[in-house]
Structure formats: C-alpha cells, structure tokens
GUDOKOL-351610 format. One record per residue (C-alpha): x, y, z. Coordinates in steps of 0.05 Angstrom, whole numbers, plus 32768, in hexadecimal, padded with zeros to 4 digits. Layout:
N
XYZ
...
END
This chain:
512
7DBC7CAA8184
7DA87CED815C
7DAB7D16819D
7DEE7D2181BB
7DDC7D348209
7E257D3C8214
7E247D798252
7E5F7D98822E
7E2D7DA581F1
7E147DDD8220
7E4B7E02822D
7E697DFD81EB
7E2B7E1F81CD
7E437E5681FA
7E8F7E5A81DA
7E717E578194
7E377E89819B
7E607EC081C0
7EA67EAB81BE
7EC37EF681D5
7E9B7EF08217
7ECA7EEA8254
7ECA7EA08270
7EFD7EA182AA
7F247ED682C6
7F5E7EC082F5
7F6D7EF0833D
7FA87F0E830D
7F7B7F2A82DC
7F857EF882AA
7F467EEE827A
7F317EB48260
7EF77EBE8222
7ED17E83820F
7EE97E7C81CE
7F2D7E7581E5
7F0B7E48821B
7EF57E2281E3
7F2F7E1881B9
7F5B7DFE8205
7F277DC4820A
7F297DB381C9
7F757DA881CE
7F6C7D868212
7F377D5781F5
7F737D4881BD
7FA37D3E81ED
7F707D0C8214
7F737CE081D6
7FBB7CEB81CA
7FC67CC3820B
7F9B7C8F81FA
7F537CA8821D
7F187C8A8201
7ED07C9C820A
7EB77C81824A
7F027C7C8266
7F0F7C9882AC
7F397CCA82AF
7F517CCE82F9
7F6B7D1B830F
7F8C7D2F8353
7FAF7D6B8345
7F9D7DB78370
7F687DD88350
7F837E06830F
7F637E2782D2
7F7D7DE982A5
7F5C7DBA82D7
7F187DCD82C6
7F317DD08285
7F3C7D838286
7EF37D7D82AA
7ED97DA1826B
7F0D7D748242
7EEF7D2A8255
7EA47D3F824C
7EB87D548205
7EDE7D1B81F8
7EA47CF0821E
7ED77CD7824D
7EC67CD082A2
7EEA7D0A82CC
7EFB7CE98315
7F0C7D258339
7F407D0F8380
7F437D3C83B8
7F8E7D4883BE
7F8F7D3583FF
7F7D7CF083FC
7FBD7CBA841D
7FE47C7F83F3
7FA67C58840B
7F727C7D83F6
7F977C8F83B4
7FAB7C3983A3
7F5C7C3283B4
7F3E7C67838C
7F647C55834B
7F5C7C058354
7F127C15834C
7F127C488316
7F467C2B82F1
7F537C6E82C8
7F757C6E8286
7F9A7CB2829D
7FAE7CC482DE
7FB87D0882DC
7FE37D28831F
801A7D628338
80607D49833C
80607D518384
80327D148382
80627CE4834F
80817CC28382
804A7CA883AE
80207CA0836A
80497C838339
804A7C448364
800A7C3D8362
7FFA7C4A8321
802C7C178306
80067BE08338
7FC17BF3831E
7FE07BFA82D9
7FC97C3982C4
7FDA7C418278
7FF77C8C8283
800B7CC782AE
80017D10829E
80157D4582C9
7FF07D8C82D6
80137DB8830E
7FE77DEA832F
7FFF7E258304
7FDF7DFF82D1
80277DE482B0
803C7D9182A5
803A7D688279
7FEF7D648266
7FEF7DAC8256
802B7D9E822A
800F7D6F8205
7FD27D9C8202
7FF77DCF81E6
80057DA781A0
7FCA7D8A8196
7F937DAA8165
7F637DDC817A
7F297DB18158
7F067D7D816E
7EBF7D50816B
7E987D5A81AD
7E867D0D81B7
7E407CF181B1
7E197CDC81FB
7DE17CC6820F
7DBD7CDF8255
7DD97C9F8274
7E237CA58260
7E537CAF829A
7E6B7CFC829B
7E8F7CF782DE
7E9C7CC68317
7EA17CE6835A
7EB57CC18397
7E8A7CCE83D3
7EAA7CE8841D
7EAE7CA4842F
7E957CBA8477
7E8B7C698488
7EAE7C2F8465
7ED17C39841B
7EB57C7283FB
7E877C5D83C0
7E8F7C7F8370
7E537C9C835D
7E477C988317
7E2F7CD58304
7E117CE282B4
7E107D178282
7DBA7D0C8291
7DC67D2182D9
7DF67D5B82D3
7DD07D7C8293
7D857D8682B3
7DA67D928300
7DC97DD082D4
7D907DE382B4
7D667DE082F6
7D927E0F831D
7D987E3E82DF
7D567E4682E8
7D507E428331
7D857E768337
7D777EA38300
7DC37E9982E1
7DC77EC182A3
7E087ECA8272
7E107F19829F
7E187EF182DF
7E667EEE82FC
7E777EBA832D
7EAA7EBD8361
7EC37E6E8360
7EF77E64839E
7ED37E1B83AB
7F007DDC8398
7EEE7DB58358
7EF97D6E8373
7EAC7D798389
7E627D7E8376
7E5D7DBF8391
7E977DDE8369
7E9A7DB58332
7E567DA9830C
7E297DDC8337
7E5A7E168336
7E7B7E0C82F3
7E477DE982C6
7E0D7E1D82E1
7E3C7E6182B7
7E587E3E8288
7E137E2E8272
7E027E6B826F
7E427E928255
7E467EAF8297
7E947EC782B3
7EBA7EA282E3
7EE27ECB8317
7F137E8F8325
7F3C7E8D8367
7F657E4E837A
7F497E4983C3
7F207E7583F2
7F467EAE8412
7F177EE18437
7F367F1F8428
7F3D7F0B83D7
7EF77EFA83DC
7EE47F3F83FD
7F0E7F6083CA
7EEA7F378382
7EAA7F3B839E
7E927F808381
7EA77F608346
7E767F2B834D
7E2F7F168347
7E2D7ED88366
7E557EB28395
7E487E6183A3
7E6B7E4C83EE
7E687E21842C
7E5A7E38846C
7EA07E48847D
7EAD7E788449
7E757EA48460
7E8F7E9D84AE
7ECC7EBA8494
7EAB7EF1846D
7E887F0384AC
7EC87F0284D9
7EEA7F3584B3
7ED97F7E84C3
7EDE7F958480
7EA47F70845C
7E687F92845A
7E297FA58435
7E597FD48407
7E897F8D83F3
7E457F6F83DC
7E297FA983B3
7E2D7F878370
7E187F468387
7DCE7F2A8375
7DDE7EDB8394
7E0B7EB683C9
7DF17E6E83CE
7E0E7E3C840B
7E107DEE8405
7E3B7DB38412
7E2E7DB38461
7DFD7DD3848B
7DF27E1E8490
7DEA7E3884E3
7DAB7E6A84DD
7DD87E99850D
7E067E9A84CC
7DC57EA884A1
7DB17EDD84D0
7DEE7F0584D3
7DF77EFB848C
7DC07F1F847C
7DCA7F5384B1
7E207F6F8496
7E0C7F50844C
7DC37F6B8445
7DBD7F1D841E
7D9A7EE58432
7DC77EA2841E
7DA67E7283F8
7DAD7E2A8411
7DA37DEC83E9
7DAA7DA983F6
7DC87D7C83C9
7DF67D3983CB
7E337D1A839C
7E037CE48385
7DCC7D0B8374
7DDF7D5A8364
7DB67D918381
7D707D74839F
7D557DB383BB
7D5B7E0283C3
7D3C7E3783E5
7D167E7183BB
7D3D7E9B838F
7D0B7ED283AE
7D347EF783E5
7D017EEE841A
7CF17EA8840E
7D337E90842A
7D2A7E6C8471
7D5E7E6A8499
7D6A7E1784AF
7D447E028474
7D627DF28427
7D227DFF8402
7CFA7DD683D4
7D057DA083A1
7D267DB68369
7CF87DB6831E
7CEE7D678303
7D0C7D568350
7CDE7D2E8381
7CE87D3083BD
7CC57D0083FD
7CD47CE08444
7CCF7C978459
7CEC7C74849A
7D207C498499
7CF37C01847F
7CDF7C37843E
7C9D7C528459
7C8E7C868442
7C827CC88477
7C497D018473
7C637D3F847B
7C7A7D6284BD
7C967D1A84CC
7CE27D1084CE
7CF87CDC84A5
7D2F7CC6846E
7D357CF7842E
7D237CD283EE
7D2A7CEF83A8
7D167CDF8363
7D2C7D078327
7D5B7D0D82F2
7D957D278319
7D977CE8833B
7DD57CC18329
7DDB7C808308
7DF67C5E833D
7E327C498367
7E707C30833D
7E737BE78333
7E527BDC8373
7E087BC1835D
7DFB7BA083A4
7E027BED83BD
7DDF7C108384
7DA67BDD8396
7DA07BE683D7
7D9F7C3A83D6
7D6C7C2F83A7
7D1D7C2B83B1
7CF47BF98388
7CD17C33836B
7D127C588359
7D207C8F8392
7D647C9183AB
7D697C8B83F9
7D9A7CC6840B
7DA77CBB8453
7D907CFB846D
7D637D0C849C
7D297D3E848F
7CEF7D598493
7CB57D7A8464
7C8A7DB68473
7C427DAD8451
7C5E7DE38421
7C977DAB8407
7CCC7DD68427
7D017DA5843B
7D297DB18484
7D6A7D858493
7D687D5E84D1
7DAD7D3A84CC
7DCC7CFD84B8
7DA87CB984BE
7DD97C9584D9
7DED7CD68504
7D9F7CC68526
7DB57CB48574
7D887C83859B
7D8F7C8885DC
7D637C5A860A
7D3A7C4F85D2
7D2D7C9B85C7
7D437CBE8585
7D6D7CF18586
7D757D2D8550
7DB67D458558
7DA27D8D852B
7D717D938560
7DA17D9F8593
7DD97DB9856E
7DA17DFE8562
7DA17DFF85AA
7DE97DFE85B4
7DFC7E2E857A
7DDB7E5D85A6
7E057E5C85E7
7E377E9085EB
7E7C7E8685C5
7E6E7E4F859E
7E757E4C855C
7E5B7E138548
7E427DCD856A
7E437D888551
7E1C7D4D8580
7E247D018577
7E167CC38598
7E4A7C9685BA
7E497C5B85DA
7E267C608620
7E237C1D864F
7DDA7C30865E
7DB97C4E862B
7DD97C3485EF
7DFA7C7485D3
7DFD7CB58602
7DF87CFC85E0
7E3B7D2C85E5
7E477D6985C5
7E847D8085AD
7E817DD385A6
7EBB7DF8857C
7ED17E3D85A3
7EB77E798575
7EF67E9E855E
7F1B7ED6858D
7F107EED85D2
7EC47ED485C7
7EDB7E8785C8
7EE37E93860B
7E9E7E9E861A
7E837E578622
7E607E40865F
7E717E078686
7E617DCC8670
7E2D7DB886AD
7E1C7DFA869E
7E057DF68653
7DE87DA88669
7DB67DD086A0
7DA47E01866A
7D967DDB863A
7D707DA3866A
7D3A7DE9866F
7D367DE7861F
7D347DA28607
7D197D5D8628
7D4F7D3D8652
7D5B7D00862A
7D797D2C85F4
7DA47D5B8627
7DED7D458619
7E0B7D1D8649
7E4E7D3C863F
7E687D7F861D
7EAD7D8785FF
7ED07DC785E9
7EF97DC985AE
7F247DFF8587
7EF87DE38544
7EDD7DA98522
7EF77D708501
7EDE7D8184AD
7EE67D63846F
7EFE7D948437
7EB87DA68423
7EB27DBF846E
7E837D878485
7E897D7684D9
7EA57D2C84D7
7E7B7D15850A
7EA27CC584FF
7EE27CE5851C
7EB57D0C855E
7E967CC08566
7ED57CA88561
7EFB7CE4858A
7ED57CD885C1
7EBE7C8A85C2
7EDB7C7D8604
7EB47CB98629
7E7F7C888650
7EAC7C46865E
7EB87C3D869A
END
C-alpha cells in the first residue's frame, strides 16, 4: 500500500503547516495550539503502544468529556487502533455485554467506575485498564507524559477500522457499527465543502464525544480545516450565550436550541459573529426553526445521518434554501432512494424506507455477518430503517422510523403527521405519537404531550377537546384514541425521544 488513508493525516497536515494556530480553547481560556496538540497526540499514541495496544486493537473508553479524551481519540487514529467510546451512563449489564463483544486490549475509565468495571474487565480478560479523570488527570495521562513527542502515523487503508460505535439499541441488543478511515475521510470532506468550513471558523463545541455528532461531525470537520474549537465539557445555556459572540459555528441537538430560546438574554446580538447553526441527532420542530429565525436572525441548518452512515443529507448552505421540516439533499458522492419493505424502489412523493449508498456507509456490524447481510440490499444499498419522502428535486423529509409506523385497522398511520398537528396546540412543548396493542384495531393510536415550560404548560386543552379538534384536521383513523400529558418525554443522551419506553409505559391502555 503506497497511500496512507489514515484520517489522522488530514489533521496532522494542519499541525505541521501552522503549529502556532489555536486548536482548542477551554472555557477558562486555556489555549492548545495545533503544534501542541500534535505533541500531545504523539505522546498518547506512544502511551497506547506502551500499554500493549497494537494496530487493529480496540480501545474501549468510558469517561466524561475532556480534552485528553479527545486527544485519546486522535491517538487511536494515529496509532491505527480502533476507538470504542461508551456512554458514561451505561449499567453494569450493558458494560459487560460491550466489553465481551468488543474484546478491547485496553479499557480507559474513571476511578469512580473502577469498582464496577474491574470485575468485568478481569472476567473478560482485558489486558490493561488505565484511568482518565474529567479534569484530565489519571494513570493514562501520567503514562503519556513519559513518552516521546515523536510518533510515526500508522499506515491505514480505506477499509481499515477507525472506530467501533455501538448503536443506541432501542430494540434488542446494541450492535457495533464498524466505521472505517475511508468512511470518515469521505464524510469529513463532503461536510467541509457543503458547510464551507475553513480555518477561520471557530466552533462552539458543547456536544458529548461518545457519539457520531460530537465526535466525527464536529471534531473531524474543524480539525481537518485547522479551525479553532471552543471546548465545553457540557451544554450550559448561560455559558453558551456568553461564548457565542466568540464563535462562528455551533452544532447541537434540538434541545440546545429550545433552551437558548427560553433564555431572555438570547437574541441577535448574541449571534452577531455566527455564520452557521447546525442541528441533528433528533428531529427539529418547525416551530423551533421559525422562532429561532425570528429571535436570532439565523435559519438553523438541519441535516440527517446515523451511526452507520455518518451524515447522509444536508439542507443547503444558502440561508433561503433551508426549509423547516426537511433534511435537505444527499451530500456529494452519496445516493439516496426509497423502497418498500420488500425492496421495491419507490418514486418521488411516495413514502418508503430510506436506503443509502456511498463511501460514507459503514463496513458492517461487528462480528455479526447475518445482521450485516440483512441490512444491505444486493446492490449495496444500506437499509436505514427510517421512513421518508423524496421530492422531485431530491430534497428529503423524514417521516419517522419504520418500526414506529402504526397499523391500525389495517391502515398505515405515520406518527409525524399527527405530532405536527399536536405541536400546534397551546401549552405543548412536544408531542410523541405511538401505537400500542388494541383488541379491535391491532394497534391503537395514543399521544403523549410534554408541557411547555412555565405558565404555558397549563394551557393544554382537555383530552376530549384535543381529539375533537384533530378530527377536523385529520382522517378519523389517524386521530389518537387517548391523549396523556407529562412534564417531559423520555429521551436518550442525544435528545431522541424513546418511543419504545412510551410503548412500554402505556401498553395496558386498551386492556379491559
């Protein structure tokens, strides 16, 4: 192999060409230059080797967000190891499954988790365990400090694994998505071009980095262009409002934007230096898009992606081309189509399962060839499981997950259509519609409404009134048979509503 397709080479070029440029700035004002970052990554890569990690080995990481955690990710790339980040909220049973499945040669965790993880690591015969604390201290950073600042970046092919990311596992066991260097390089280059990211950009980074959005989309695009990253340990709306005037780009989940809108101090003056707000990981309500545009003077750019594919589509960069409720057009080099459950390709304007093909699509599921085969068509298209519609001009809209489709009395009901209507009612922050067992219809439609914050939450009409009003807007079979009011909807770490949990909670609604 003569060419090195290691993703890290994109970042390394910036470290070498402009070492004095700022790479990271903490909320306290501490700055790490690209030259310093390169030194830190080299020492961390040498620390991995000292801990027994070889190219292709998995490094499982369950720690809080910190700059040394980001350095560890970059060091895994540089060393040719496979970065396997885990949500810090996982239980012992989940961790036992992940560690048994990934079989890492190194586990990195916090001291507070050691009592829980040590027995699992011993049972799973993990060769080494090192510590990395939220403040960046720990046995891993101690080991890295002793290493040389010189390291030769590993040679990697396009199909070599860069990361193993476990899916959120809303049904059944989580699956390890094998993400390659080629996947990440192609997606990084496509996003940089589409979103016009340059070395002059300054990203406000408040996302977690155990997930595709904060890890691959945010970090990779900025580092590839030599941009500066304002690094926050977590999202805090007051801190974000204070720092936004120093930034040009922010990437977030919808809850980031609703929290900013709830703050009286947020407005056009706060966003005076910004050129791009990106939203993803969960659907952005059209209402949020409209209010944000009015308050901030910016149309949020919504995009669509998933763990297995990285980013698939994006609304256009041009301000006027960003339409609320849509996720835009396929990124360069990526093709998208719709099909029915049998694989028959559908035309524009029809609703079907989104299928995608391109260099962004993952290699398959870790040690699960049967599942991998089941999720790909014979011509190489990956079946996303998302329901969507494609306009004649190629613009994509997401209707929901195929597994969330409700079949009541033999008729198909798409939850998003009903949710859009319910979100218009006073006092409703967000609606979630699910189907649960019904003795007559197979599935009965129910709606769960989260109250808007403050006094507005008390304005939601009574259940009967809501249903009656919906009957004037929707076909009767689509109308919820029951409506429930809650303080908030259950969500995962990335802000997605957990509909499986709602189905479980209200499963007995129609039982006699």
